[in-house]
N, C-alpha and C positions, 0 to 999 in steps of 0.2 A: 476599654481598659478597666481592670478591676481595682478596687480600693484595698491595698495591702493591709491597712489598719483594721478593716472589718474582718479580713481573713485571720488576722493574728489574735483578735480579741478572744480571750478565754481558751485558746487552743494551745498556745505555746507555753513552755516552762519558764516564762519570765513575765514580769509585770512592771509597770511604771508608777513612780510616785514623784511628787514635786514639792519642794519647799518654796512657796511663793514669796516669802520675805527675802530670802537670800538667792533665789532663782537657781536652785540646784536640782538638776534632773537625776533621779535615782532609778537605776534599773536593778531589780531584784531577780536574780536567777534562782530557780527552784527545781528540785527533782533531777531528772535525767537530761543531760545536754549531749547533743550529737552534732555531727558536721552540719546538717541541714539548719539547725537552730543558729549556728554561728553566722551563716549567710543571711538568714531571715531577720535576725536582730538588727542588722545594719539598716535595712529598709525602714524598720519601725523607729529606730533612733533618729534617722533623718527626718521622718514625719514629725516627731515630737520636737526636734530642734527647730524646725521651721515654725511651728505653732507657738512654742513656749519661749524661745530665745533664751535658753539658760546661760548663766554666767559660769557654771561649773557642772561637771558630770561625775557621777559615782556609779560604777558597776559593782554590785555586791554579790559575790559568789558563795557567801556563807551557807546558804541553804541547798547547795548543789549536792545531790546524793551520788550520782555517777557522772563522770566526765569522759565521754567517748568522742572527743574531737581530736582529729589527727594534727600532728605538728605542721603538716603541709597546709591544712585548712587555716590554722592559726596564723601562719605566715602570710597566706593569701589575703585573709581578712584584714590583717594589720597594715598591709600595703596601701589600703584605701580606707582609712578610718572615717567614721561618720561625723565626727566632731570637727569643728574648725580648729586649726592649729593654735589659735590664740586662747582657747578655753582650757583652763586647768581641768584635768580629769584624773580619776583614780580607779584602780581596780582593787577591790577588797577581796583578799584570798587567804583566809586563815589556815586552810589545810595545806600541807607541804606540797603535794602533787599539783594542786591548783595554783599555788604560788609560783611554782616552777613554770607552768604553762603560761601564766600571766606575765612572767618576766620575759619569756620567749616572745610573746606578743609585743611587749614594750620595746624590746630590742629590734624587732622587725618593723615596727611602725615607722613609716616614712615621714610623718608630720610631727613627730614627738617634740623635738627641741626642748626637752626637759619639762614639758607640760603634762606628761603622763607619768604617774607614779603607781607602783604596786605596793600595797600596804597590807597589814594583817587585820585591821579593824576599821570600821566606819568612823569611829571616834578619832582615829589618827588622821583620816582624810579631812574631817571637819576642823581639827586642830591646825592642819597645814593651811586651811582657808581662813583661819582666825575666827571660827564660829564655835561658840560654846554649846549652843543648843539649836538644833534644827527641828522644824515641824513638817514632816513629810506627810502628805495626804495622797491617797490614790488618785491617779489621773484617769478619768473616764475616756472613752473613745473620743478621738478628735473628730470634729466635724469639718 
């Protein structure tokens, strides 16, 4: 069996950061996103969830240049989200087209129960969590 984390490191258009004080996992999406990345990110998030045990998660789409993920892929991925249903999570999508796709994901997610919110900025997500300032640091490969 291969280690998906090693395959992902430095190859995919996303990276992970973590705020150790508040235990927030941040996934920063960058560049071009396609269907394959939507499926691959799930495996990576699961690995980080197991190792870091975050109290909240933020997926930040602010640096996405092109988003070529089909509506069908978004619905498929949303039906089995990588986060536990108890963890508050946020999708940051400042651009209108990404905001719309993120809302579709939110509506399709089976475990949401109000724990997933789509917002326009990371600051809004932190405010919902009651955090004035977070200190995110890059997360190296997990061992």
